[in-house]
N, C-alpha and C positions, 0 to 999 in steps of 0.2 A: 151665275158668278158667285153669289153668296154661298150656294151649296158647295162649290169648289173650294172657296176660302175656308168654309167650316170644316170640310173634309180634310183640307190640308192641316188645319189647326189640330184636328183630332189625331192625325198621323204623327204630327210633331210631338204632341203630348204623349201619345202612346210610346213613341220611340224614347222620349225622355224617361218615362216611367219604366220602360223595359231596361234601359241602361242603368237607371238608378237602382234597379232591383238585382242587378248582377254583381257577384263577387268573384273575381278571377284570382286564384291563388297559384303561385309558382312554387317550384321545388325548393327554392332557397329562401322561403319566407313563411312566417306565420301571419294569420289575419285575425284581428280582434274585432268582433262585431259588438258595437256599443249602441245602447238605446238610452238616450238622454244622459250620456256620459258614463253610464254603468255598463260594464262588460257583461254581455248576455251569453256569449259563447266564443270558443276559440276554434279556428279552423287550422288544422295541422296537416291536412292532406291537400295535395295540389289538385286543381280542377275548378269547376264552376259551381258556385253556390248562390242561393237566393237570400235576399233580405227585404225588409219593408222599406220602400222608398221614402226618403225625406225624414223618416222616423229613426231608422237605424243607419249607422255609418260604420265603415270598416277601416281600421288602422292597420298599418303594416309593421311587422317586426322582422328583422333578419334572423334566419335560423342557421346560417353558415358561420364559420369562425371569424371573429372580428379582431382587428389589430388596434391596440391603443399604445401610443408612444408617450412615456412619461418624460417630463422635462429633466434635463441633467441637474443633479443636485449634489451637495456635499454631505458626507456621512462621517461620523467619528468612530474610530476603532476602539477596542478595549484599552489599548495603551495610549489613548488620547491623540491619535494621529488622524489627520484629515485625508479623506479619499474622495475622488469624484466618480460618481456612478451615473450611467446613462442606460436606461432599461426600457424594454417594451414588453407588452403583455398580449398574449393570445387568449381570447375568451369567447364564450358563446352563451346564448340563452337556452336554458334547458326546460324552464317552466314559464311560458309566456304569460299565463294568467297571474302567477305570483309576481313576475317581473312588472306587469302593468299595475298591480295593486301596490307594490312597494316603491318602485323607482319611476315607472310610467314613461320614461324617455331615455334615449341613448346618452345624451349629455349628463343626465343624473347618474346613469350607470358608470360612465367613465370617471365621473368625479368620485364615486364611491370606490371604484377600482384603484384609482390614484392614491386615495388615502390608505386603503388596506395594504396595497403592495409596498408603498413607501414605508409605512410603519413596520412591516415585516422585514423589509430590507435593512432598515435602521436597527431593528432588534438583533438580527443575525450578525450583521457586521459589527455592531456594538459589543457582541459577546466574543469576538475574535481579535487577536493581535494583528497588526498590519501585515506581518510576514505570513500569518495563517490565511488572511484574506487573499493575498497574492497567490498563495499556493492553491487556494480553493477555486481559482478561476477555471480549473479543468472540468467543472461540472458539479462538484460537491456543494458549491455555494448555492447554485440554482435548486438543488434537491432540498437543501436546508430551508430555503425560502418557501418552497412549495409545501413542505411539511408544516411550517409555521402558519401558513395561510389555511391549510387543511380544508375544512368545509365552511369557512367563514361566509362565503358568498352564497351558500345554499339558500339562506333565508331570503335572498333577492331573486331566486330563480336563475342564478348565473353560475357557470362553471369556469374557473380559471384553468385553461388548458396548459399554459406554460408561461414561465417568467424568464425572459432571456436578457442577458446583459450585453449590450453593444460595446460599452466602454466602462472599464473599472480600473482606474489608475490613480497615480499620485498627482497632486497639483503641480503644475509646471515649475513653480518657484522653488520647490524643495525636492523635486524628483531626483536630481543628480546626487544630492547629499544623502538622501535615503538609500539609494542604490549602492553608493560607496560604503555606507555603514553596513548594509546587508552583506556586501562582498567581504568586508573586513571580518564580520561575525562568522561567515562561512569559512574563511581562511583560518580563523582562530579555532573553530570546531575541528577542521581538518588536521591542524597541528596537534590538537589534544588527542584526537584519535590515533595519529601517527605515534605520538609519545607513548600512549597506552599500549599500542601494538608492540613497540620496541621493548617496553618494560615486560610485557607478557612473554615475548620471545626470549628475553634474557633469563627470566625465571624458569621457563621450560628448558632452556639450554643448560642452566646450572643444575637443575634436578636430574637431567639426563646424564650429565657428566658425573654427578655424584653416584647415580645408579650404576654407571659403567665402572667407576673406580671400585665400588663395593663388590661388583661381580668379578672384576679382575683379581682383587685381593682374596675373595672367597675361592676363586679358581686356583690361585697360587697356593693358598693354604691347603686346599684339597690335594693338589699335586704333590706338595711336600709330604703330606700325610701318607699319600699312596707310595711315594718313594721310600719313606721310612718303614712302612709296612712291608714293602718288597725286600728291603735290606734285612729286616728282622727275619722275614721268612727265609731269605738266602742263608743267613747265619744259622738258623735252626736246621736247615737242610744240611749244611756243612757239618754242623755239630753231630747230627745223626749219622752222616756218612763216615766220619772219622772219629767214632766214639771209642776206638781201641788204640793201644799204644802203637801197634804196627801200622795201622791206617794213618795215625797222626804223624808218625815218623815219615811215612811215604809222602804225605801231603806236604810236610816241611821240606822234604828233599825236592819235590817238584817245584815248589815255590822258590827254593834256592837256585835251582837251575834257571828258572825264569828270570830271577834277579841277575844271575851271572850273564845270561844271554843279553839282557837289556843293557849291561855295562859294556858290552863289546859293540863298537861302532866303527864305521869306516873300514880301513884295511887292517886295523889292529885286531889280530886274532889271539893275542896273548893276554891271559888273565893273571894278574899278580895279586896274591892274597897274603896278608900277615898270618903267621901260624897261630896267632891268638884270635883271629877273626872267627866269629860264629859261623860264617859261610865256609871257612876253611875246615872247621871242625866237622861240618856235615859231610864234606867230601873225603875227609881223612879218617872219619870214625869207622870202627870195625864192628 
């Protein structure tokens, strides 16, 4: 009986020693092997490892992305307006040894993340007017916050994956008044743009009308000049054509006939001339 009891005790002790010596690491975790509180090694690969029983202990740290939700808080914009922000952070441990040496626990890490992200959020929003903050909710605000944080958390073995805003709005007590003021400002800007457009349109129209008037006047002057040149050429041609007395008299005779013909109208076929009339002299001269 004593032998059986002793054998049972040995089996139990062996089982305890065996399980105390095993370290089982999963894909979503790091394992820190400590000896008397000091980290001896870090296990980053999944599987089974060994440790000294009772002397070494293994702590677990998550290697997957963690979520930390900041408490909703008030921030002040550049133009001294209050806004309410509610933000959460996605983060992960990138260096488990450095994390253990600097922060040592998840609550300490979340406290540090809370301070860094809130300060960055306050800095970025404090550099913008309220209207700019509202316009930046399309994603540019998040980018500015991430740039401001930059590599601040590297010293703790932490990476800030993303800072997302669940809620960024005006306090309920002055939301309506602020929106009405913003609408009024936008309407005033629209009216200014419309007035500037009309003014520019009128200036363009006046300049166009002026150019058209100048072009018409130049065209008329050119036409009159062309007509005058044509008449001068015509007179020169006539002068050359009738440069002798016989030709001149013939031309005068033809023109007199044309004048007489023009004076006959209707059924009146009789032409009465005074004997002293220049036209009569042409018909009666010998």
